[in-house]
C-alpha positions as CSV (number, residue, x, y, z in Angstrom):
1,M,-1.5,26.3,18.9
2,Q,-0.4,23.0,20.5
3,I,-0.5,19.6,19.0
4,A,-0.9,16.2,20.7
5,I,0.0,13.3,18.5
6,I,-1.3,9.8,19.4
7,H,0.0,6.5,18.0
8,Y,0.4,3.0,19.3
9,H,4.2,3.0,19.1
10,L,7.3,4.8,17.8
11,N,9.1,1.9,16.3
12,P,11.1,2.6,13.2
13,G,9.3,2.8,9.8
14,G,5.7,3.2,8.7
15,V,3.6,5.7,10.6
16,T,6.5,6.6,12.9
17,Q,8.3,7.9,9.8
18,V,5.2,9.8,8.7
19,I,5.1,11.5,12.1
20,A,8.8,12.4,11.8
21,N,8.2,13.8,8.3
22,H,5.1,15.8,9.5
23,L,7.1,17.4,12.3
24,Q,9.8,18.5,9.9
25,S,7.3,19.7,7.4
26,L,5.3,21.7,10.0
27,D,8.5,23.2,11.2
28,L,9.2,24.6,7.8
29,A,5.6,26.0,7.5
30,L,5.5,27.8,10.8
31,D,6.3,31.5,11.0
32,E,9.7,32.4,12.5
33,N,9.7,33.1,16.2
34,I,6.5,31.1,16.8
35,I,7.1,28.1,19.0
36,C,4.6,25.2,18.7
37,K,4.5,22.6,21.5
38,V,4.0,19.1,20.3
39,A,3.4,16.2,22.7
40,I,3.7,12.7,21.3
41,F,1.8,10.0,23.2
42,H,2.7,6.4,22.4
43,G,2.1,2.9,23.8
44,G,5.6,2.3,25.2
45,K,7.5,0.8,22.3
46,T,10.0,3.3,20.9
47,K,13.3,1.5,20.4
48,E,14.8,4.6,22.0
49,W,13.2,6.9,19.3
50,N,15.4,10.0,19.3
51,P,16.1,10.9,15.7
52,P,18.7,13.6,15.0
53,F,16.2,15.9,13.3
54,L,14.4,16.6,16.6
55,K,17.4,18.8,17.7
56,K,17.3,20.7,14.4
57,L,13.6,21.9,14.7
58,Q,13.4,25.6,14.9
59,N,9.8,26.3,15.7
60,I,8.6,23.1,17.3
61,K,9.3,21.9,20.9
62,V,8.7,18.1,21.1
63,S,8.0,16.1,24.3
64,I,7.5,12.3,24.2
65,H,5.2,10.5,26.6
66,S,4.7,6.8,27.2
67,V,1.1,5.7,27.9
68,A,1.0,1.9,28.4
69,A,-2.8,1.7,27.6
70,L,-2.1,3.1,24.1
71,G,-0.1,0.1,22.9
72,Y,-1.4,-3.0,21.0
73,D,-3.8,-4.6,23.4
74,A,-4.6,-8.3,24.3
75,W,-8.3,-8.2,23.9
76,P,-10.2,-10.5,24.6
77,A,-7.7,-11.8,27.2
78,E,-7.8,-8.3,28.7
79,Q,-10.9,-6.3,29.0
80,P,-10.9,-2.8,27.3
81,D,-10.8,0.2,29.5
82,P,-11.6,3.3,27.3
83,T,-12.6,5.4,30.3
84,G,-9.2,4.7,32.0
85,L,-7.4,5.6,28.8
86,S,-9.3,8.8,28.2
87,D,-9.0,9.9,31.8
88,D,-5.2,9.3,31.7
89,L,-4.8,11.3,28.5
90,L,-7.1,14.1,29.8
91,R,-5.1,14.3,33.0
92,R,-1.8,14.5,31.2
93,L,-3.0,17.1,28.7
94,S,-4.3,19.2,31.6
95,E,-1.1,19.0,33.5
96,M,0.9,20.1,30.5
97,G,-1.4,23.1,29.9
98,F,-2.8,21.7,26.6
99,D,-6.2,23.3,26.8
100,P,-8.9,22.2,24.4
101,A,-9.3,25.8,23.0
102,E,-5.6,25.8,21.9
103,T,-4.9,22.1,21.2
104,V,-5.5,19.7,18.3
105,I,-5.2,16.0,18.9
106,H,-3.8,14.2,15.8
107,V,-4.5,10.5,15.9
108,H,-3.0,7.9,13.6
109,N,-4.9,4.7,12.5
110,H,-7.4,4.8,15.4
111,S,-9.8,2.4,13.6
112,L,-7.4,-0.4,12.7
113,G,-8.2,-2.7,15.5
114,K,-4.9,-2.7,17.2
115,N,-6.3,-1.2,20.4
116,V,-10.0,-1.6,21.0
117,S,-10.2,1.0,23.8
118,L,-8.9,3.9,21.6
119,P,-12.0,4.6,19.4
120,V,-14.3,4.9,22.4
121,A,-11.7,7.0,24.4
122,L,-11.6,9.4,21.4
123,H,-15.3,10.0,21.8
124,K,-14.6,11.1,25.4
125,L,-11.8,13.4,24.3
126,A,-14.0,15.0,21.7
127,A,-16.8,15.4,24.3
128,A,-14.3,17.2,26.5
129,G,-13.9,19.8,23.7
130,Y,-10.7,18.7,22.1
131,P,-10.7,18.9,18.3
132,L,-9.6,15.7,16.6
133,L,-7.8,15.0,13.4
134,L,-8.2,11.3,12.7
135,Q,-5.7,10.2,10.1
136,I,-6.4,6.9,8.4
137,H,-3.4,5.2,6.8
138,D,-5.1,1.8,6.5
139,F,-8.7,0.5,6.8
140,A,-9.5,-2.6,8.7
141,E,-12.4,-3.0,6.2
142,D,-9.8,-3.3,3.4
143,F,-9.4,-7.1,3.6
144,R,-7.9,-7.2,7.1
145,P,-10.3,-9.8,8.5
146,E,-8.5,-10.5,11.8
147,Q,-8.3,-6.8,12.6
148,Y,-11.9,-6.0,11.5
149,A,-13.4,-9.0,13.4
150,R,-11.4,-8.0,16.5
151,I,-12.5,-4.3,16.6
152,S,-16.1,-5.2,15.6
153,K,-16.6,-7.9,18.3
154,A,-15.0,-5.7,21.0
155,L,-17.1,-2.7,20.2
156,S,-20.3,-4.7,19.7
157,A,-19.8,-6.3,23.1
158,N,-19.2,-3.1,25.0
159,Q,-21.2,-0.4,23.1
160,A,-24.6,0.1,21.5
161,G,-25.0,1.2,17.9
162,P,-23.3,0.4,14.5
163,V,-19.7,-0.5,14.8
164,A,-18.7,1.8,11.9
165,G,-20.6,4.6,13.5
166,L,-18.5,4.3,16.6
167,L,-15.3,3.9,14.6
168,Y,-15.9,7.0,12.5
169,P,-17.6,9.6,14.8
170,Q,-19.0,12.8,13.2
171,A,-18.9,16.3,14.7
172,S,-17.9,19.7,13.6
173,H,-14.6,19.5,15.6
174,I,-13.8,15.9,14.3
175,H,-12.0,15.9,10.9
176,Y,-10.4,13.1,8.9
177,A,-7.2,13.0,7.0
178,V,-6.5,10.4,4.3
179,L,-3.5,9.7,2.1
180,N,-5.1,9.5,-1.4
181,G,-8.1,10.3,-3.5
182,R,-9.6,6.9,-3.3
183,D,-10.0,7.1,0.5
184,C,-11.4,10.6,0.2
185,K,-14.0,9.4,-2.2
186,V,-15.1,6.4,-0.2
187,L,-15.4,8.3,3.1
188,A,-17.4,11.1,1.4
189,Q,-19.7,8.5,-0.1
190,S,-20.1,7.0,3.4
191,G,-21.2,10.2,4.9
192,V,-18.2,12.2,6.1
193,A,-18.8,15.9,5.3
194,V,-16.5,17.1,2.6
195,D,-15.4,20.2,4.6
196,R,-14.2,17.8,7.4
197,L,-12.3,15.5,5.0
198,H,-8.7,16.3,4.0
199,E,-6.4,14.6,1.5
200,L,-3.0,14.7,3.2
201,P,-0.3,12.9,1.2
202,N,2.9,12.0,3.0
203,P,5.7,14.5,2.6
204,I,8.7,13.0,0.8
205,V,12.0,13.9,2.4
206,E,15.3,14.0,0.4
207,F,17.9,11.4,1.0
208,E,20.7,13.7,2.3
209,Q,23.5,11.2,2.3
210,L,22.6,9.0,-0.7
211,S,24.8,10.9,-3.2
212,A,28.0,10.1,-1.2
213,Q,27.0,6.5,-0.7
214,N,26.3,6.0,-4.4
215,K,30.1,6.3,-4.9
216,N,30.4,3.1,-2.9
217,H,27.8,1.3,-5.0
218,K,30.1,-1.5,-6.0
219,I,31.6,-2.0,-2.5
220,L,28.1,-2.2,-1.0
221,K,27.0,-4.8,-3.6
222,E,30.1,-6.9,-2.9
223,D,29.4,-6.7,0.9
224,I,26.1,-8.5,0.4
225,G,27.5,-11.0,-2.1
226,V,26.2,-9.6,-5.3
227,P,28.6,-9.5,-8.3
228,V,29.3,-5.9,-9.4
229,D,28.3,-6.8,-13.0
230,T,24.9,-8.2,-12.0
231,P,22.0,-5.8,-11.4
232,L,20.5,-5.8,-7.8
233,V,16.8,-5.1,-7.8
234,L,15.6,-4.1,-4.3
235,F,12.2,-4.3,-2.7
236,P,12.7,-1.9,0.2
237,V,10.0,-3.2,2.6
238,R,9.2,-5.6,5.4
239,G,8.2,-8.9,3.9
240,I,4.6,-8.9,5.1
241,R,1.8,-10.7,3.2
242,R,0.4,-7.8,1.3
243,K,3.7,-7.1,-0.2
244,N,3.1,-10.1,-2.4
245,I,6.6,-11.6,-2.0
246,G,5.7,-14.5,-4.3
247,E,5.5,-12.2,-7.3
248,L,9.0,-10.9,-6.5
249,L,10.2,-14.5,-6.6
250,M,8.4,-15.0,-9.9
251,W,10.5,-12.2,-11.3
252,S,13.6,-13.9,-10.0
253,A,12.6,-17.2,-11.6
254,L,12.0,-15.4,-15.0
255,M,15.2,-13.4,-14.9
256,R,17.3,-16.5,-13.9
257,T,20.9,-15.3,-13.9
258,R,20.3,-11.8,-15.2
259,A,19.6,-10.1,-11.8
260,F,19.7,-10.5,-8.0
261,F,16.7,-9.5,-6.0
262,G,16.5,-8.4,-2.4
263,V,14.1,-7.7,0.4
264,T,15.2,-5.3,3.1
265,L,13.5,-6.5,6.3
266,A,11.6,-9.4,7.9
267,P,8.2,-8.8,9.4
268,N,7.8,-7.6,13.0
269,N,4.4,-9.2,13.4
270,A,4.5,-12.9,14.5
271,A,1.4,-13.5,12.4
272,E,3.3,-12.6,9.3
273,L,6.3,-14.9,9.9
274,P,4.9,-18.2,8.6
275,A,4.2,-16.9,5.1
276,Y,7.6,-15.0,5.1
277,N,9.6,-18.1,6.1
278,R,7.8,-20.2,3.5
279,W,9.0,-17.8,0.8
280,K,12.5,-18.0,2.2
281,S,12.4,-21.7,2.0
282,L,11.1,-21.6,-1.6
283,V,14.1,-19.5,-2.6
284,K,16.4,-22.3,-1.5
285,E,14.2,-25.0,-3.1
286,A,14.1,-23.3,-6.4
287,G,17.6,-22.0,-6.4
288,L,16.5,-18.4,-6.9
289,R,18.9,-15.4,-6.7
290,C,17.0,-13.5,-4.0
291,I,18.5,-12.2,-0.7
292,F,16.4,-11.5,2.4
293,E,16.9,-9.1,5.2
294,L,19.4,-6.8,3.5
295,G,18.5,-4.2,6.1
296,E,20.3,-6.3,8.7
297,K,23.6,-5.7,6.9
298,L,23.1,-2.2,5.4
299,S,21.2,0.9,6.5
300,F,18.2,1.9,4.4
301,Q,20.2,4.5,2.4
302,E,23.0,2.1,1.9
303,S,20.5,-0.5,0.6
304,L,19.2,2.1,-1.9
305,A,22.8,3.0,-2.9
306,A,23.6,-0.7,-3.5
307,A,20.5,-1.2,-5.7
308,D,20.6,-0.7,-9.5
309,A,16.7,-0.6,-9.5
310,L,13.8,-0.9,-7.1
311,I,10.8,-3.1,-7.4
312,T,7.3,-3.2,-5.9
313,T,4.9,-6.2,-6.1
314,S,2.6,-5.0,-3.3
315,V,-1.1,-5.6,-3.8
316,A,-2.2,-2.9,-1.3
317,E,-0.8,0.4,0.0
318,G,-2.1,3.3,2.1
319,F,0.1,5.7,0.3
320,G,2.9,4.0,-1.5
321,M,6.1,5.7,-0.5
322,V,8.3,3.5,-2.7
323,F,6.6,4.9,-5.9
324,L,8.0,8.4,-5.0
325,E,11.1,7.5,-3.0
326,A,12.5,5.5,-6.0
327,Q,12.5,8.8,-8.0
328,L,14.4,10.7,-5.4
329,A,16.8,7.8,-5.0
330,G,17.6,8.0,-8.7
331,R,16.5,4.4,-9.4
332,S,14.1,2.9,-12.0
333,L,11.0,1.4,-10.4
334,L,9.8,-2.0,-11.7
335,G,6.8,-4.2,-10.9
336,R,3.2,-3.7,-10.0
337,K,1.1,-0.6,-10.4
338,L,-1.8,0.1,-8.0
339,P,-4.2,2.3,-9.9
340,E,-6.1,3.3,-6.7
341,I,-2.9,4.8,-5.4
342,T,-0.7,5.5,-8.5
343,D,-3.5,7.5,-10.3
344,D,-2.8,10.3,-7.9
345,F,0.9,10.3,-8.7
346,E,0.4,10.1,-12.5
347,Q,-2.0,13.1,-12.3
348,N,0.9,15.0,-10.8
349,H,3.1,14.1,-13.8
350,I,5.0,11.2,-12.3
351,D,5.5,8.7,-15.1
352,L,5.7,5.0,-14.2
353,P,6.5,3.2,-17.5
354,F,7.9,0.0,-16.1
355,L,4.8,-0.9,-14.0
356,Y,2.0,-3.2,-15.0
357,D,-1.6,-3.3,-13.8
358,R,-1.6,-7.1,-13.6
359,F,0.8,-10.0,-14.0
360,A,-1.0,-12.2,-16.5
361,V,-0.8,-16.0,-16.0
362,P,-2.3,-18.3,-18.7
363,V,-5.2,-20.2,-17.1
364,D,-4.0,-23.4,-18.7
365,L,-0.9,-23.4,-16.6
366,I,-3.0,-24.0,-13.5
367,G,-6.4,-25.3,-14.6
368,R,-9.7,-23.4,-14.9
369,D,-11.8,-25.6,-12.5
370,H,-9.1,-25.7,-9.8
371,L,-8.7,-21.9,-10.1
372,R,-12.4,-21.3,-9.7
373,Q,-12.7,-23.6,-6.7
374,Q,-9.7,-22.2,-4.8
375,I,-10.3,-18.5,-5.4
376,V,-14.1,-18.6,-4.7
377,A,-13.5,-20.6,-1.5
378,A,-10.7,-18.3,-0.4
379,Y,-12.9,-15.2,-0.9
380,Q,-15.9,-16.7,0.9
381,K,-13.7,-17.6,3.8
382,T,-12.1,-14.2,4.0
383,I,-15.4,-12.2,4.0
384,S,-17.0,-14.5,6.5
385,A,-14.9,-12.7,9.1
386,F,-16.6,-9.4,8.4
387,D,-20.1,-8.1,9.5
388,R,-22.0,-10.4,7.1
389,Q,-24.4,-13.2,7.9
390,S,-24.0,-14.5,4.3
391,Y,-22.6,-13.3,1.0
392,N,-25.1,-11.1,-0.8
393,G,-23.1,-9.7,-3.6
394,P,-22.9,-10.6,-7.3
395,D,-22.7,-14.2,-8.4
396,L,-19.2,-15.3,-7.6
397,N,-19.0,-17.7,-10.6
398,D,-19.9,-14.8,-12.9
399,C,-17.3,-12.6,-11.2
400,F,-14.6,-15.3,-11.7
401,D,-15.5,-15.6,-15.4
402,R,-14.9,-11.9,-15.8
403,L,-11.5,-12.2,-14.0
404,I,-10.3,-14.7,-16.6
405,A,-12.1,-13.3,-19.7
406,D,-8.9,-13.1,-21.7
407,G,-7.7,-16.5,-20.8
408,T,-5.4,-15.3,-18.1
409,I,-5.5,-14.7,-14.3
410,D,-3.6,-12.1,-12.4
411,F,-0.8,-13.7,-10.4
412,A,-1.9,-11.7,-7.4
413,M,-5.3,-13.5,-7.5
414,L,-3.6,-16.9,-6.9
415,T,-3.4,-18.4,-3.5
416,P,0.0,-18.7,-2.0
417,E,0.1,-22.4,-2.7
418,M,-0.7,-21.8,-6.4
419,Q,2.0,-19.1,-6.6
420,S,4.6,-21.4,-5.1
421,R,3.9,-24.2,-7.5
422,L,4.0,-21.8,-10.5
423,I,7.3,-20.3,-9.3
424,L,8.8,-23.8,-9.0
425,K,7.5,-24.6,-12.5
426,A,9.0,-21.5,-14.0
427,S,12.3,-22.0,-12.3
428,D,12.5,-25.5,-13.9
429,S,10.8,-25.0,-17.3
430,D,12.0,-22.8,-20.2
431,Q,8.6,-23.4,-21.9
432,C,6.7,-22.0,-18.8
433,C,9.0,-19.0,-18.6
434,E,8.4,-18.3,-22.3
435,K,4.6,-18.4,-21.8
436,L,4.8,-16.0,-18.9
437,L,7.1,-13.6,-20.6
438,N,4.9,-13.5,-23.7
439,E,2.0,-12.5,-21.5
440,N,4.0,-9.9,-19.6
441,P,6.2,-7.9,-22.1
442,L,7.0,-5.3,-19.5
443,V,9.1,-7.9,-17.6
444,S,11.1,-8.5,-20.7
445,V,11.5,-4.8,-21.3
446,A,12.6,-4.2,-17.7
447,Q,15.4,-6.8,-18.2
448,D,17.0,-4.7,-20.9
449,R,16.3,-1.2,-19.4
450,I,16.8,-1.8,-15.7
451,T,19.0,1.2,-15.3
452,E,17.0,3.6,-17.5
453,L,17.2,7.0,-15.7
454,Q,15.9,9.7,-18.0
455,V,12.3,9.3,-16.8
456,V,13.5,9.1,-13.2
457,L,15.1,12.5,-13.3
458,Q,11.9,14.0,-14.7
459,N,9.9,12.2,-12.1
460,A,12.2,13.5,-9.3
461,A,11.4,17.1,-10.2
462,A,7.6,16.3,-10.1
463,V,7.9,14.7,-6.7
464,R,9.7,17.7,-5.4
465,A,7.1,20.0,-6.8
466,H,4.0,18.2,-5.4
467,Y,5.2,16.3,-2.3
468,R,7.9,18.5,-0.9
469,P,7.8,19.0,2.9
470,L,7.0,22.7,2.8
471,S,3.8,22.1,0.8
472,C,2.7,19.3,3.1
473,G,3.5,21.4,6.2
474,Q,1.4,24.3,5.0
475,R,-1.5,21.9,4.2
476,L,-1.2,20.4,7.7
477,L,-1.0,23.8,9.4
478,N,-4.2,24.9,7.6
479,I,-6.0,21.8,8.8
480,Y,-4.9,22.4,12.4
481,R,-6.0,26.0,12.3
482,G,-9.4,25.1,10.8
483,L,-10.0,22.6,13.5
484,L,-9.1,25.1,16.3
485,A,-11.7,27.5,14.8
486,A,-14.4,24.8,14.5
487,D,-17.5,24.8,16.8
488,R,-17.4,22.2,19.6
489,E,-20.3,19.7,19.8
490,E,-21.2,17.9,23.0
491,A,-21.7,14.5,21.4
492,A,-20.6,13.0,18.1
493,T,-23.1,11.3,15.7
494,V,-22.6,8.1,13.8
495,L,-21.5,7.8,10.2
496,A,-24.6,8.1,8.0
497,R,-23.9,5.3,5.4
498,C,-21.4,3.2,7.3
499,N,-22.1,0.0,5.3
500,E,-20.7,1.6,2.1
501,L,-17.2,1.4,3.5
502,L,-17.4,-2.3,3.8
503,E,-19.1,-2.8,0.5
504,F,-16.5,-0.8,-1.4
505,F,-13.5,-2.5,0.1
506,L,-14.8,-6.1,-0.1
507,K,-15.5,-6.2,-3.8
508,I,-14.2,-9.5,-5.2
509,E,-12.3,-7.5,-7.9
510,R,-10.2,-6.1,-5.1
511,F,-9.6,-9.5,-3.4
512,R,-6.0,-10.8,-3.3
513,P,-5.7,-14.2,-1.4
514,V,-2.0,-13.5,-0.4
515,R,-3.2,-10.7,1.9
516,S,-4.9,-13.0,4.4
517,M,-3.6,-16.5,3.6
518,S,-0.4,-18.0,4.9
């Protein structure tokens, strides 16, 4: 068995870390004395990716190959060339001896709209007999209007047939891997055969050096300017829009002098920088105790060691590593629950007691009519970028009324401008803070139990039981073997009920303005 892995880049974090964890997990699952060749094809950006674990692999031999046409493209300024991309990949695979009968091609996030040539090129690889495992970490349909519009327009201009049919080809030797039960369900409802659909949660790797670094907890805090007697609550992410940084700042406004908050990294994507820089400016304006770009001063594990607790305010995740990594780091996790994601964790006996489903804001703090106008307008503008001539869903005014039925609105439903105004108001008004804390008792509880660890120790055991690398490696190995044994079809068919993907993800109940507004 040989594996070819395809991704746009090998820059640190995100999917690159998943690839690294997969390799380590697969290495554990393979029988001794069996060498599996793995070729990683990427678009040229690696930041000299050569992690130490590569030298420790016992049963896997890795080679890394740059393919310029795999990177993020510049369509429509540059025309797509799927034939050139597929021919290049086929040539390289042939030269390496990666025969279709013995090779699985594992592709990450092919449908996200980062490279409009890749989906069509994959059709050609499948037609050449290569079995494909298409792993979806994120859906363009899930309120990513720029990316969906991009891939949709590109494919419509150059191919015949439904866009979703081309994005999600169906054949006996094309399987799909997803990170959670939600994505399994929606793909199955859209027409992917259940026996070609695999739930493949990310393996969670232990923090080998964290215990030693914990001894330097106080020193690390002082290095970044946090008093040792003040808790540091860390959000270990890049500050992109879907991480809902405004809600983190609301926590900071409510906790006043009782804690420092921190974000580890700035966005890489230039499109994300305006929103990020606006939040940084707001911190200065409101005098909040929040530090940005801690990752520039400390390594990831040092940042975890410096923290007294972790927090997440994200409104959308593909998997949600922080929910599990917090447990292995020995830190309480505060903030926002994502039932679509966290239900899987809770079914595996991981208790998340300091997370809320919504951060309730009394409607009278903003104004009902203003809320309705802004949220409905933001939703209509967002969905206009998708494959719809006009909105044909439920009455939006009725939907809005349901969203505020108890007299409150979720903070994550506010536009960035509304969030900013409310943060400023809370930072300057004890009365506003009191109203918000009364509606959100978990925030008050977290202030007093920020270093509660008993539940964390129990959760860590559950994480190791359900998400340990060996289990994930065995699951991945079984998927690869099943694909190699699958019949090859000459041509892929389209997804049977492709519109259901879009309809599911674009429900107004799932809409969060901060994901697409700057």
